[in-house]
VEXPADREN-686255 format. One line per field, with one value per residue (C-alpha): x negated, y negated, z; residue in three letters; residue number from 0. Coordinates in pm, whole numbers, plus 50000, padded with zeros to 5 digits. Example, Ala and Ser with C-alpha at 12.3 -4.5 7.8 and 13.67 -1.06 7.14 Angstrom:
2
xx = (48770	48633)
yy = (50450	50106)
zz = (50780	50714)
r = (ALA	SER)
k = (0	1)
//
This chain:
745
xx = (68594	68301	68066	68255	68120	68088	68365	68279	68378	68138	68173	68003	67909	67880	67602	67729	67738	67972	67892	67912	67750	67945	67815	67501	67758	68007	67736	67396	67286	67254	66951	66827	66443	66123	66278	66465	66692	66949	66823	67021	67097	67201	67466	67575	67615	67848	68072	68070	68161	68424	68569	68592	68691	69009	69091	69021	69055	69278	69343	69370	69293	69247	68909	69075	69024	69169	68933	68650	68702	68687	68405	68237	68312	68147	67840	67818	67808	67624	67333	67382	67612	67535	67502	67094	67035	67272	67421	67724	67596	67446	67750	67937	67709	67826	68237	68257	68160	68422	68683	68422	68267	68512	68365	68024	68098	68352	68086	67779	67626	67503	67273	67503	67549	67111	67112	67247	67071	66721	66896	66927	66564	66416	66588	66500	66103	66184	66354	66039	65806	65973	66015	65614	65558	65754	65524	65264	65447	65554	65889	66076	66293	66415	66700	67019	67138	67227	67185	67478	67351	67694	67737	67950	68236	68115	68108	67785	67573	67712	67287	66970	66916	67218	67012	66673	66848	67002	66645	66484	66685	66624	66262	66317	66455	66248	65971	66146	66255	65883	65747	65952	65867	65541	65347	65036	65145	64853	65020	65350	65238	65057	65347	65588	65389	65319	65667	65801	65535	65640	66004	65857	65656	65949	66147	65846	65931	66227	66363	66616	66745	66780	66958	67214	67317	67360	67600	67768	67863	67992	68249	68271	68416	68580	68865	68799	68562	68391	68324	68002	67753	67381	67099	66860	66631	66939	67084	66800	66817	67111	67080	66809	67034	67271	67022	66806	66559	66262	65945	65635	65355	65635	65559	65719	65644	65710	65550	65329	65085	65150	65061	65218	65160	65235	65468	65527	65410	65674	65641	65525	65495	65181	65046	65076	64902	64611	64518	64350	64631	64795	65046	64907	64700	64726	64799	64604	64600	64769	64680	64781	64551	64242	64033	64249	64172	64425	64601	64565	64907	64806	65138	65344	65739	65777	66041	65754	65459	65726	65796	65425	65384	65666	65667	65641	65622	65277	65092	64842	64870	64538	64571	64300	64346	64267	64240	64479	64157	63955	63990	64064	63706	63694	63568	63825	63864	64037	64303	64398	64790	64951	65355	65589	65968	66061	66331	66435	66497	66549	66886	66980	67221	67045	67152	67081	67249	67357	67406	67692	67792	68138	68390	68629	68610	68702	68515	68186	67847	67699	67883	67668	67764	67594	67570	67584	67440	67503	67402	67574	67796	67489	67481	67231	67538	67299	67168	67503	67606	67297	67358	67090	67181	66955	67130	67099	67442	67561	67851	67535	67339	67591	67736	67398	67355	67722	67510	67273	67454	67648	67351	67221	67555	67723	68073	68203	68069	68072	67993	67837	67979	67874	67726	67820	67909	68013	67923	68089	68455	68372	68154	68416	68622	68494	68320	68631	68686	68443	68703	69016	68944	69203	69457	69474	69243	69300	69588	69451	69679	69530	69665	69950	70071	70016	69926	69663	69599	69227	69195	68933	69177	68908	68733	68666	68657	68273	68340	68698	68576	68643	68516	68517	68451	68249	68305	68222	68268	68069	68218	68377	68555	68442	68377	68709	68886	68700	68820	69171	69167	69038	69317	69617	69576	69546	69198	68953	68948	68861	68630	68465	68555	68794	68658	68585	68923	68761	69071	68935	68747	68485	68319	68019	67989	67677	67664	67408	67599	67833	67627	67424	67138	66788	66678	66800	66826	67210	67312	67553	67911	68071	68416	68764	68989	69210	69318	69305	69555	69561	69772	70004	70142	69911	69603	69257	69251	69228	69377	69075	69117	69230	69042	69229	68975	68812	68490	68383	68298	68105	68217	68401	68740	68703	68306	68250	68488	68820	68966	68697	68747	68962	69077	69116	69376	69649	69763	70002	70202	70319	70466	70314	70150	70229	70054	70019	69867	69597	69649	69778	69586	69770	69939	69539	69466	69627	69425	69071	69172	69188	68866	68661	68796	68685	68353	68305	68391	68074	67873	67621	67477	67856	67991	67607	67767	68092	67911	67733	68052	68222	67955	67929	68302	68268	67965	68031	68233	67994	67831	67596	67251	67088	66764	66700	66386	66532	66861	66747	66529	66781	66982	66687	66594	66946	66908	66575	66712	66986	66756	66550	66838	66952	66613	66626	66976	66831	66551	66763	66967	66623	66514	66863	66858	66568	66364	66007	65809	65608	65918	66116	66432	66632	66857	66559	66505	66786	66606	66432	66750	66866	66485	66562	66916	66804	66443	66417	66016	66117	65994	66096	66066	65805	65603	65546	65250	65311	65235	65434	65736	65668	65627	65965	66166	66007	66109	66469	66527	66374	66659	66949	67261	67500	67810	67720	67654	68005	68134	67984	68151	68485	68455	68358	68644	68825	68675	68777	69080	69153	69030	69217	69538	69413	69417	68999	69050	68928	68880	69119	69238	69426	69463	69802	69823	69502	69746	70093	70145	70172	70476	70674	70668)
yy = (75454	75724	75407	75309	75405	75351	75172	74869	74631	74315	73980	73839	73522	73401	73318	73037	73005	72898	72765	72824	72819	72622	72715	72507	72346	72187	72042	71931	71689	72011	72200	72462	72359	72518	72582	72879	73095	73307	73696	73913	74210	73893	73825	74154	74185	73868	74036	74386	74191	74038	74315	74469	74132	74123	74483	74634	74360	74353	73964	73982	73697	73598	73472	73127	72731	72721	72970	72847	72513	72666	72841	72468	72344	72639	72648	72250	72233	72601	72353	72047	72104	71789	71560	71459	71531	71503	71117	71093	71033	71424	71540	71379	71497	71866	71739	71911	72241	72238	72433	72648	72869	73177	73133	73125	73468	73617	73514	73587	73248	73129	72839	72567	72712	72727	72400	72286	72476	72313	71973	72054	72173	71816	71613	71797	71761	71409	71380	71536	71294	70970	71136	71208	70808	70669	70844	70588	70308	70225	70251	69952	70198	69865	69851	69975	70133	70507	70847	71026	71368	71542	71454	71751	71591	71271	71150	71200	70860	70667	70511	70566	70306	70443	70792	70596	70445	70773	70934	70704	70690	71076	71086	70822	71083	71301	71080	71012	71333	71407	71065	71130	71477	71329	71375	71082	70929	71075	71420	71323	71211	71548	71732	71583	71569	71943	71984	71829	71974	72297	72259	72226	72513	72741	72565	72667	73061	73084	73320	73352	73651	73404	73142	73393	73547	73216	73138	73469	73444	73065	73294	73570	73366	73182	73464	73557	73485	73848	73925	73866	73964	74128	74131	74419	74263	74214	74529	74712	74500	74598	74979	74938	74740	75019	75305	75134	75302	75231	75374	75152	75058	74934	74572	74275	74020	73600	73328	73097	72859	73050	73379	73635	73697	73977	73883	74170	74560	74816	75097	75402	75303	75306	74968	75003	75362	75255	74995	74807	74532	74278	73990	73716	73884	73755	73988	73805	74072	74436	74767	75117	75362	75410	75330	75054	74701	74497	74209	73903	73757	73436	73157	73501	73525	73726	73969	74051	74066	74296	74523	74616	74680	74934	75279	75648	75845	75953	75741	75516	75140	74946	74574	74340	74134	73825	73851	73595	73440	73377	73056	72992	73075	73355	73759	73988	74340	74645	74893	75165	75311	75629	75507	75682	75647	75344	75308	74977	75007	74710	74725	75023	75079	75032	75090	74939	74958	74623	74684	74473	74445	74518	74278	74550	74574	74925	75066	74819	74919	74824	74941	75095	74921	75096	74866	74996	74728	74820	74547	74705	75000	75146	75497	75661	75692	75901	76129	76187	76290	76500	76716	76572	76658	76418	76142	75817	75705	75455	75691	75927	75693	75595	75927	76016	75702	75777	76112	75990	75765	75990	76176	75797	75840	75498	75398	75208	75173	74885	74874	74515	74366	74029	73941	74270	74180	74479	74798	75129	75189	75534	75432	75189	75525	75789	75541	75487	75866	75864	75707	75829	76155	76251	75962	75642	75431	75145	75115	75024	74871	74830	74650	74870	74831	75170	75241	75483	75574	75609	75885	76150	76457	76647	76396	76483	76221	76163	75942	75920	75658	75282	75148	74752	74603	74276	74028	73704	73486	73635	73984	74090	74385	74680	74514	74413	74707	74874	74628	74643	74969	74994	74717	74881	75216	75047	75233	74949	74584	74352	74059	73763	73493	73525	73720	73619	73706	73925	74192	74307	74619	74574	74887	74890	74890	75048	74817	75004	75340	75191	75099	75426	75236	75421	75133	74882	74557	74500	74513	74560	74429	74393	74372	74357	74643	74676	74530	74684	74660	74712	75101	74846	74663	74356	74263	74073	73876	73502	73555	73780	73987	73846	73912	74016	73765	73490	73330	72956	72895	72740	72861	72560	72743	72512	72582	72911	73222	73342	73027	72813	72952	72741	73069	73352	73593	73488	73704	73971	74267	74578	74913	74995	75350	75634	75669	75736	75515	75660	75422	75063	74819	74510	74528	74455	74211	73922	74037	74068	73695	73600	73744	73665	73243	73310	73429	73217	72873	72934	73097	72766	72958	72994	72626	72526	72716	72466	72156	72274	72378	72040	71859	72021	72029	71631	71596	71859	71593	71380	71332	71045	70947	70650	70600	70319	70501	70328	70463	70769	70807	70751	71007	71268	71148	71231	71550	71655	71491	71776	72030	71922	71864	72205	72367	72195	72380	72687	72644	72533	72881	73059	72929	72982	73327	73385	73449	73375	73216	73521	73722	73662	73532	73626	73286	73098	73243	73076	72748	72833	72864	72494	72351	72533	72380	72008	71959	71905	71915	71763	72073	72326	72720	72771	72483	72590	72806	73230	73241	72944	73119	73494	73329	73145	73443	73671	73424	73366	73777	73753	73493	73591	73677	73528	73639	73990	73996	73851	74119	74408	74233	74230	74609	74674	74493	74734	75041	74955	74802	75218	75381	75190	75218	75631	75587	75763	76091	76252	76007	75748	75915	76210	76603	76511	76232	76413	76724	76464	76459	76092	75927	75677	75350)
zz = (72430	72536	72604	72861	73176	73592	73707	73893	74169	74194	74254	73944	73970	73589	73434	73293	72917	72626	72264	71856	71546	71285	70913	70781	70496	70768	70959	70766	71051	71300	71251	71514	71346	71411	71806	71916	71661	71687	71599	71356	71643	71863	71589	71579	71978	71978	71741	71881	72238	72060	71978	72325	72477	72199	72257	72613	72852	73148	73031	72625	72495	72103	71985	71834	71766	72142	72315	72121	72307	72637	72552	72382	72753	72915	72728	72755	73153	73162	72994	73183	73486	73658	73350	73356	73021	72744	72705	72545	72213	72219	72329	71985	71783	71859	71884	71554	71746	71933	71736	71568	71883	71788	71386	71512	71675	71362	71109	71264	71238	71595	71430	71622	71971	71951	71793	72085	72314	72131	72174	72542	72535	72351	72613	72933	72798	72714	73094	73269	73061	73185	73554	73555	73400	73729	73938	73859	73998	74353	74525	74656	74987	75157	74942	75049	74721	74710	74448	74309	74321	74292	73937	73832	73774	73641	73327	73037	73075	72788	72695	72706	72994	73223	73165	73268	73589	73681	73652	73902	74158	74128	74144	74442	74579	74563	74646	74964	75059	75046	75211	75531	75627	75638	75321	75224	74875	74697	74754	74723	74324	74317	74426	74231	73924	73969	74040	73717	73475	73632	73492	73146	73138	73316	72979	72747	72847	72752	72497	72202	72454	72750	72514	72375	72725	72796	72524	72540	72900	72794	72591	72875	73153	72981	72958	73309	73583	73687	73273	73171	72920	73000	72783	72705	72994	73219	73188	73268	73592	73655	73648	73869	74174	74104	74136	74385	74236	73991	73881	73910	74163	74515	74522	74489	74300	74226	74018	74158	74034	73652	73824	73868	74296	74521	74781	74939	74925	74966	75211	75078	74744	74525	74627	74931	74973	74780	75093	74770	74786	75026	74947	74765	74561	74210	73884	73634	73357	73281	73147	73031	73111	73369	73025	72879	72829	73061	72873	72946	73171	73265	73220	73117	73252	73598	73361	73099	73326	73534	73195	73145	73496	73502	73320	73283	73621	73704	73449	73497	73526	73533	73743	73687	74027	74167	74565	74753	74917	74627	74441	74063	73963	74166	74173	74011	74096	73878	74065	73911	74008	73932	73904	74076	74195	74412	74703	74708	75023	75168	74972	75149	75436	75780	76133	76477	76855	76993	77352	77540	77894	77937	78088	78223	78610	78602	78329	78443	78243	77891	77585	77304	76969	76606	76336	75989	75759	75377	75119	74838	74738	74529	74379	74080	73798	73577	73884	73991	73678	73619	73934	74114	74474	74635	74425	74579	74718	75002	75126	75128	75378	75554	75669	75735	75952	76109	76253	76386	76580	76740	76864	77014	77233	77068	77166	76845	76537	76343	75967	75866	75513	75509	75151	75054	74663	74560	74340	74269	74322	74330	74683	74807	74788	74930	75200	75310	75382	75634	75859	75734	75561	75332	75157	74924	74938	74613	74364	74020	73735	73417	73145	73024	73361	73434	73821	73870	74315	74420	74643	74846	74873	75050	75242	75625	75918	75955	76255	76439	76730	76773	76464	76320	75992	75992	75650	75541	75225	75007	75107	74761	74618	74730	75033	75021	74885	75207	75495	75379	75375	75744	75784	75677	75820	76164	76178	76303	76341	76045	76204	76030	75810	75485	75237	74857	74670	74395	74301	73955	73843	73604	73340	73184	72777	72596	72301	72188	72243	72062	71775	71787	71847	71958	72119	72368	72172	72194	72564	72754	72818	73201	73107	73332	73277	73557	73895	74216	74494	74925	74989	75105	74790	74828	74650	74778	74446	74530	74862	74978	75355	75634	75956	76269	76471	76246	76317	76224	75815	75655	75296	75115	74921	74633	74587	74692	74624	74352	74432	74289	73955	73725	73533	73765	73833	74031	74339	74291	74492	74374	74549	74824	74784	75012	75311	75669	75930	76196	76471	76550	76713	76710	77079	77145	76928	77172	77455	77214	77126	77438	77570	77244	77304	77687	77579	77331	77481	77742	77459	77409	77017	76945	76999	76788	76530	76544	76594	76246	76112	76166	76047	75733	75661	75680	75525	75186	75040	75032	74675	74744	74948	75072	74933	75192	75437	75705	75674	75596	75889	76157	75977	75983	76369	76437	76342	76533	76835	76815	76782	77065	77280	77172	77290	77640	77713	77558	77830	78089	78039	78056	78385	78535	78417	78591	78244	78274	77960	77872	77841	77492	77507	77198	77185	77185	76870	76730	76692	76408	76243	76404	76207	75907	75876	75953	75854	75522	75393	75047	74904	74641	74685	74483	74647	75004	75087	75031	75329	75524	75295	75490	75832	75788	75648	75902	76239	76068	76068	76396	76528	76694	76489	76687	76499	76515	76856	76910	76681	76900	77237	77088	77017	77375	77437	77206	77422	77723	77616	77427	77760	78040	77752	77786	77397	77339	77430	77111	76895	76776	76503	76687	76558	76462	76254	76071	76025	75915	75544	75348	75422	75218	75423)
r = (UNK	UNK	UNK	UNK	UNK	UNK	UNK	UNK	UNK	UNK	UNK	UNK	UNK	UNK	UNK	UNK	UNK	UNK	UNK	UNK	UNK	UNK	UNK	UNK	UNK	UNK	UNK	UNK	UNK	UNK	UNK	UNK	UNK	UNK	UNK	UNK	UNK	UNK	UNK	UNK	UNK	UNK	UNK	UNK	UNK	UNK	UNK	UNK	UNK	UNK	UNK	UNK	UNK	UNK	UNK	UNK	UNK	UNK	UNK	UNK	UNK	UNK	UNK	UNK	UNK	UNK	UNK	UNK	UNK	UNK	UNK	UNK	UNK	UNK	UNK	UNK	UNK	UNK	UNK	UNK	UNK	UNK	UNK	UNK	UNK	UNK	UNK	UNK	UNK	UNK	UNK	UNK	UNK	UNK	UNK	UNK	UNK	UNK	UNK	UNK	UNK	UNK	UNK	UNK	UNK	UNK	UNK	UNK	UNK	UNK	UNK	UNK	UNK	UNK	UNK	UNK	UNK	UNK	UNK	UNK	UNK	UNK	UNK	UNK	UNK	UNK	UNK	UNK	UNK	UNK	UNK	UNK	UNK	UNK	UNK	UNK	UNK	UNK	UNK	UNK	UNK	UNK	UNK	UNK	UNK	UNK	UNK	UNK	UNK	UNK	UNK	UNK	UNK	UNK	UNK	UNK	UNK	UNK	UNK	UNK	UNK	UNK	UNK	UNK	UNK	UNK	UNK	UNK	UNK	UNK	UNK	UNK	UNK	UNK	UNK	UNK	UNK	UNK	UNK	UNK	UNK	UNK	UNK	UNK	UNK	UNK	UNK	UNK	UNK	UNK	UNK	UNK	UNK	UNK	UNK	UNK	UNK	UNK	UNK	UNK	UNK	UNK	UNK	UNK	UNK	UNK	UNK	UNK	UNK	UNK	UNK	UNK	UNK	UNK	UNK	UNK	UNK	UNK	UNK	UNK	UNK	UNK	UNK	UNK	UNK	UNK	UNK	UNK	UNK	UNK	UNK	UNK	UNK	UNK	UNK	UNK	UNK	UNK	UNK	UNK	UNK	UNK	UNK	UNK	UNK	UNK	UNK	UNK	UNK	UNK	UNK	UNK	UNK	UNK	UNK	UNK	UNK	UNK	UNK	UNK	UNK	UNK	UNK	UNK	UNK	UNK	UNK	UNK	UNK	UNK	UNK	UNK	UNK	UNK	UNK	UNK	UNK	UNK	UNK	UNK	UNK	UNK	UNK	UNK	UNK	UNK	UNK	UNK	UNK	UNK	UNK	UNK	UNK	UNK	UNK	UNK	UNK	UNK	UNK	UNK	UNK	UNK	UNK	UNK	UNK	UNK	UNK	UNK	UNK	UNK	UNK	UNK	UNK	UNK	UNK	UNK	UNK	UNK	UNK	UNK	UNK	UNK	UNK	UNK	UNK	UNK	UNK	UNK	UNK	UNK	UNK	UNK	UNK	UNK	UNK	UNK	UNK	UNK	UNK	UNK	UNK	UNK	UNK	UNK	UNK	UNK	UNK	UNK	UNK	UNK	UNK	UNK	UNK	UNK	UNK	UNK	UNK	UNK	UNK	UNK	UNK	UNK	UNK	UNK	UNK	UNK	UNK	UNK	UNK	UNK	UNK	UNK	UNK	UNK	UNK	UNK	UNK	UNK	UNK	UNK	UNK	UNK	UNK	UNK	UNK	UNK	UNK	UNK	UNK	UNK	UNK	UNK	UNK	UNK	UNK	UNK	UNK	UNK	UNK	UNK	UNK	UNK	UNK	UNK	UNK	UNK	UNK	UNK	UNK	UNK	UNK	UNK	UNK	UNK	UNK	UNK	UNK	UNK	UNK	UNK	UNK	UNK	UNK	UNK	UNK	UNK	UNK	UNK	UNK	UNK	UNK	UNK	UNK	UNK	UNK	UNK	UNK	UNK	UNK	UNK	UNK	UNK	UNK	UNK	UNK	UNK	UNK	UNK	UNK	UNK	UNK	UNK	UNK	UNK	UNK	UNK	UNK	UNK	UNK	UNK	UNK	UNK	UNK	UNK	UNK	UNK	UNK	UNK	UNK	UNK	UNK	UNK	UNK	UNK	UNK	UNK	UNK	UNK	UNK	UNK	UNK	UNK	UNK	UNK	UNK	UNK	UNK	UNK	UNK	UNK	UNK	UNK	UNK	UNK	UNK	UNK	UNK	UNK	UNK	UNK	UNK	UNK	UNK	UNK	UNK	UNK	UNK	UNK	UNK	UNK	UNK	UNK	UNK	UNK	UNK	UNK	UNK	UNK	UNK	UNK	UNK	UNK	UNK	UNK	UNK	UNK	UNK	UNK	UNK	UNK	UNK	UNK	UNK	UNK	UNK	UNK	UNK	UNK	UNK	UNK	UNK	UNK	UNK	UNK	UNK	UNK	UNK	UNK	UNK	UNK	UNK	UNK	UNK	UNK	UNK	UNK	UNK	UNK	UNK	UNK	UNK	UNK	UNK	UNK	UNK	UNK	UNK	UNK	UNK	UNK	UNK	UNK	UNK	UNK	UNK	UNK	UNK	UNK	UNK	UNK	UNK	UNK	UNK	UNK	UNK	UNK	UNK	UNK	UNK	UNK	UNK	UNK	UNK	UNK	UNK	UNK	UNK	UNK	UNK	UNK	UNK	UNK	UNK	UNK	UNK	UNK	UNK	UNK	UNK	UNK	UNK	UNK	UNK	UNK	UNK	UNK	UNK	UNK	UNK	UNK	UNK	UNK	UNK	UNK	UNK	UNK	UNK	UNK	UNK	UNK	UNK	UNK	UNK	UNK	UNK	UNK	UNK	UNK	UNK	UNK	UNK	UNK	UNK	UNK	UNK	UNK	UNK	UNK	UNK	UNK	UNK	UNK	UNK	UNK	UNK	UNK	UNK	UNK	UNK	UNK	UNK	UNK	UNK	UNK	UNK	UNK	UNK	UNK	UNK	UNK	UNK	UNK	UNK	UNK	UNK	UNK	UNK	UNK	UNK	UNK	UNK	UNK	UNK	UNK	UNK	UNK	UNK	UNK	UNK	UNK	UNK	UNK	UNK	UNK	UNK	UNK	UNK	UNK	UNK	UNK	UNK	UNK	UNK	UNK	UNK	UNK	UNK	UNK	UNK	UNK	UNK	UNK	UNK	UNK	UNK	UNK	UNK	UNK	UNK	UNK	UNK	UNK	UNK	UNK	UNK	UNK	UNK	UNK	UNK	UNK	UNK	UNK	UNK	UNK	UNK	UNK	UNK	UNK	UNK	UNK	UNK	UNK	UNK	UNK	UNK)
k = (0	1	2	3	4	5	6	7	8	9	10	11	12	13	14	15	16	17	18	19	20	21	22	23	24	25	26	27	28	29	30	31	32	33	34	35	36	37	38	39	40	41	42	43	44	45	46	47	48	49	50	51	52	53	54	55	56	57	58	59	60	61	62	63	64	65	66	67	68	69	70	71	72	73	74	75	76	77	78	79	80	81	82	83	84	85	86	87	88	89	90	91	92	93	94	95	96	97	98	99	100	101	102	103	104	105	106	107	108	109	110	111	112	113	114	115	116	117	118	119	120	121	122	123	124	125	126	127	128	129	130	131	132	133	134	135	136	137	138	139	140	141	142	143	144	145	146	147	148	149	150	151	152	153	154	155	156	157	158	159	160	161	162	163	164	165	166	167	168	169	170	171	172	173	174	175	176	177	178	179	180	181	182	183	184	185	186	187	188	189	190	191	192	193	194	195	196	197	198	199	200	201	202	203	204	205	206	207	208	209	210	211	212	213	214	215	216	217	218	219	220	221	222	223	224	225	226	227	228	229	230	231	232	233	234	235	236	237	238	239	240	241	242	243	244	245	246	247	248	249	250	251	252	253	254	255	256	257	258	259	260	261	262	263	264	265	266	267	268	269	270	271	272	273	274	275	276	277	278	279	280	281	282	283	284	285	286	287	288	289	290	291	292	293	294	295	296	297	298	299	300	301	302	303	304	305	306	307	308	309	310	311	312	313	314	315	316	317	318	319	320	321	322	323	324	325	326	327	328	329	330	331	332	333	334	335	336	337	338	339	340	341	342	343	344	345	346	347	348	349	350	351	352	353	354	355	356	357	358	359	360	361	362	363	364	365	366	367	368	369	370	371	372	373	374	375	376	377	378	379	380	381	382	383	384	385	386	387	388	389	390	391	392	393	394	395	396	397	398	399	400	401	402	403	404	405	406	407	408	409	410	411	412	413	414	415	416	417	418	419	420	421	422	423	424	425	426	427	428	429	430	431	432	433	434	435	436	437	438	439	440	441	442	443	444	445	446	447	448	449	450	451	452	453	454	455	456	457	458	459	460	461	462	463	464	465	466	467	468	469	470	471	472	473	474	475	476	477	478	479	480	481	482	483	484	485	486	487	488	489	490	491	492	493	494	495	496	497	498	499	500	501	502	503	504	505	506	507	508	509	510	511	512	513	514	515	516	517	518	519	520	521	522	523	524	525	526	527	528	529	530	531	532	533	534	535	536	537	538	539	540	541	542	543	544	545	546	547	548	549	550	551	552	553	554	555	556	557	558	559	560	561	562	563	564	565	566	567	568	569	570	571	572	573	574	575	576	577	578	579	580	581	582	583	584	585	586	587	588	589	590	591	592	593	594	595	596	597	598	599	600	601	602	603	604	605	606	607	608	609	610	611	612	613	614	615	616	617	618	619	620	621	622	623	624	625	626	627	628	629	630	631	632	633	634	635	636	637	638	639	640	641	642	643	644	645	646	647	648	649	650	651	652	653	654	655	656	657	658	659	660	661	662	663	664	665	666	667	668	669	670	671	672	673	674	675	676	677	678	679	680	681	682	683	684	685	686	687	688	689	690	691	692	693	694	695	696	697	698	699	700	701	702	703	704	705	706	707	708	709	710	711	712	713	714	715	716	717	718	719	720	721	722	723	724	725	726	727	728	729	730	731	732	733	734	735	736	737	738	739	740	741	742	743	744)
//
């Protein structure tokens, strides 16, 4: 299969989808009308997708009536997950399609899934118009009533009257949130009118491709959680995310008030270098070439505007700009930029150094811990295949950073993989080899039961000193391979939360290549083809990687992680690979745990986290919220008082430590996180001003990462203990172990 390329390990958050299209003859009452309709190429793509999924998927499942029912349920859930738009009669209208979704794909007739979507769009419009109409009345917040907001497992409203009651409560809650945030009645009404209108506008911008992708993902995820269909645009964005580069102007854009707005400029990109653009500028027209006439893009979808701005390297794009400080009728300016290759540095590996005080009297002083944050296991596959010596690669970047940290005389290295959802399998293997050298890293088993051991046979160790890996529930797939291998080899400490639990391997199938299409029109299929196993024979599937030293977690296994999926593959075990451990930290773990517990017991910031976690656990099962103003104000005041009390404690510590008010206290910055978690402004993201949004984001970035600092302290303790045990002579990995040939365990 030439089209199967790029082995990936990705935490695919299912796009959600499912549906069918019965023939008009079998359901004359269902018509798509003049609304969105399927394209012929989409019907062909559906049929091709089914051929691959039924023949080559790791978990082969026939496309039959049983699968049809799963597709139907997932599509319905994707359309209306909280049961806020359809009433029971709407669901009953499409009951005939429960066992027809397979026929829709096989016969290439997608009319019914599109009809389901069009009815959803109609109901969405009706609900928004009704919600907007409710804003004309006055609301009574003196009653003791509750809004049941967690409706994913609720029944469908039986009548239109029941649906209207639900929306009345929803609108009242929206209003009350803004009122509690201090907004006046006029401002509240204006904000909510704009919000409901914006929802309608976004719905009207949806295209046939959006509906098709939603439906096909209902089919794909009905088989297994990490199989997805990507339409042509989604496929292009996925390629960019893996390459970490694109050709454009170097600006992060977002949609605000029906206009494409510059959110930030990428350093070194054409937009930043021009000196003519700034955050907040609105792009209202885009032209191709210096003498072109810009196309008016007011009200366009963001991805369509981005498609116009992207283009071939060294070509000119002409932008019609409404400056950030100009009103709607302000003077425009035309700016021409030469497109260039942009590296998405915010997703690249980055280093920093944390200094922690040694707790060992015999080795007093500061320990320098080098931290490398890696958001994803990226690789520019095409550039590497073409022999480009400068191809973008997570391993190459980390190797460079390790060399820099060596020159900066760090005592230990911490690889921060929190919220790293995976990426390239090659990168996971090669990155591991930087720390263990030669040897197996992970095992793969395909659908035929054949097992392949992935290893680097010619690798050389780049860092042989103490190290650790930091993970959380968002660390998945390739991150879990790396962390598990470091743990199994005894190479370093794994610190944090239990990981996601994704132990499957995906590959990308380019349907355009399969169909020999010169133009991108069929999209790509990300399909699970294997399961990976640790070198010790276990798998990270479902259970994830258990850290050596655990941190408190806000994650709920029932709502986030592999265990939250109803059709996840089970945990299994195979024969261990042949490998030789390069270290053994088991004797140190009890001592490290004791030091960790003693330290955090006296660390107020860590105790604040524990308090928040315990509070979250109590609240996460709550499905309702009060619509009584007095009760809600009491809840809000309690949360605000908690923030004030914490600020007083921080100030007390600051005075006790001898720091004056002019000196920056990093721990005081943690109040930003407290406020973000407890103070509700009632606004949605697009309703806040860009300036306040960027300021809040900067404040969050500047706030101290308490968990990261504690992980650094743990590694500092490890350095002390290794020194006291005379195990740090020339690195943790001894020359004898490097020369030892792998042997059966």
